[in-house]
C-alpha positions in Angstrom: 0.0 0.0 0.0 1.8 3.0 1.3 5.3 1.7 0.7 4.5 1.0 -3.0 3.0 4.5 -3.2 6.2 6.0 -1.8 8.3 4.1 -4.3 6.1 5.0 -7.2 6.0 8.7 -6.1 9.8 8.8 -6.0 10.2 7.1 -9.3 7.7 9.5 -10.9 9.6 12.5 -9.4 12.8 11.0 -10.7 11.4 10.7 -14.3 10.0 14.2 -14.3 13.2 15.8 -12.9 15.3 13.8 -15.3 13.3 15.3 -18.2 13.7 18.8 -16.8 17.3 18.7 -15.6 19.2 16.4 -18.0 18.9 18.7 -21.0 20.5 21.6 -19.1 22.8 19.8 -16.6 23.6 16.5 -18.3 24.8 13.7 -15.9 24.7 16.1 -13.0 21.1 16.8 -13.7 20.4 13.0 -13.5 22.3 12.9 -10.2 20.4 15.8 -8.7 17.1 14.2 -9.9 18.0 10.9 -8.3 19.1 12.6 -5.0 15.8 14.5 -4.8 13.8 11.4 -5.6 15.6 9.3 -2.9 15.1 12.2 -0.4 11.4 12.1 -1.1 11.2 8.4 -0.7 13.1 8.5 2.6 10.9 11.4 3.8 7.8 9.4 3.0 9.2 6.3 4.7 10.1 8.3 7.8 6.6 9.8 7.8 5.0 6.4 7.5 7.1 4.8 10.2 6.9 7.6 12.7 4.2 5.8 14.7 6.1 2.5 14.9 9.6 4.0 15.5 9.3 7.5 17.0 12.5 9.1 15.9 13.1 12.8 16.3 15.7 14.0 13.8 18.3 16.4 15.0 17.4 19.0 12.4 20.3 21.3 13.4 22.8 18.5 12.7 21.0 17.5 9.5 21.3 21.1 8.3 25.0 21.2 9.3 25.7 18.1 7.2 23.7 19.4 4.3 25.6 22.7 4.4 28.9 20.9 4.6 27.9 18.9 1.5 26.9 22.1 -0.3 30.3 23.7 0.6 32.1 20.7 -0.8 30.0 20.7 -4.0 30.6 24.4 -4.6 34.4 24.2 -3.7 34.9 21.3 -6.1 33.1 23.2 -8.8 35.8 25.8 -8.7 38.6 23.2 -9.0 39.0 22.0 -12.5 40.4 18.6 -13.1 40.8 16.3 -16.1 38.3 13.5 -16.5 40.7 10.6 -16.2 40.8 8.1 -13.3 43.8 9.5 -11.4 42.4 13.0 -11.2 39.0 11.6 -10.3 40.7 9.9 -7.3 42.4 13.2 -6.4 39.1 15.0 -6.7 37.4 12.5 -4.4 40.1 12.9 -1.8 40.0 16.7 -2.0 36.2 16.5 -1.7 36.4 14.3 1.4 38.9 16.7 3.1 36.7 19.7 2.3 33.6 17.9 3.6 35.4 16.8 6.8 36.7 20.3 7.5 33.2 21.8 6.9 31.5 19.2 9.2 34.1 19.9 11.9 33.5 23.6 11.5 29.7 23.3 11.7 29.0 20.5 14.1 30.2 20.5 17.8 29.4 16.8 18.3 31.5 15.9 15.3 34.4 17.9 16.8 34.1 16.0 20.1 34.0 12.6 18.3 37.0 13.6 16.2 38.9 14.6 19.3 38.1 11.3 21.0 39.2 9.3 17.9 42.5 11.3 17.8 43.1 10.8 21.5 42.5 7.0 21.1 45.4 7.0 18.6 47.6 9.1 20.8 47.1 12.2 18.6 45.7 15.6 19.2 45.7 17.6 22.4 47.9 16.5 25.1 50.1 14.5 22.8 53.5 13.9 24.2 52.5 14.6 27.8 52.8 12.0 30.5 49.5 11.0 32.0 49.8 9.5 35.3 
């Protein structure tokens, strides 16, 4: 019933957005269409499951991660690479670093977790000091 309706709604949105975006944006238009269709499907699934699994999204964190992804996308748009495999790998690595820096700048909980991970490996604050 509702699950099928969610999937069909997302598929329909994907087709419509592909028709609108691909002529102007090419493969990126297809990616954007798919992203938005999956977002719709996930939103509908969350709405349908809210009675069974009462989850309250941390909207501030969702926004922070969304902004970080946008920062990465815009930053990579200004960096021009060739379209071969080695430069694709470099672009992915640069994108990951940009995203990580943006997340750490925008999300306090991510900073705490990163500090804990670094401390576990003996890196970060307090490095080189004796703990006793």
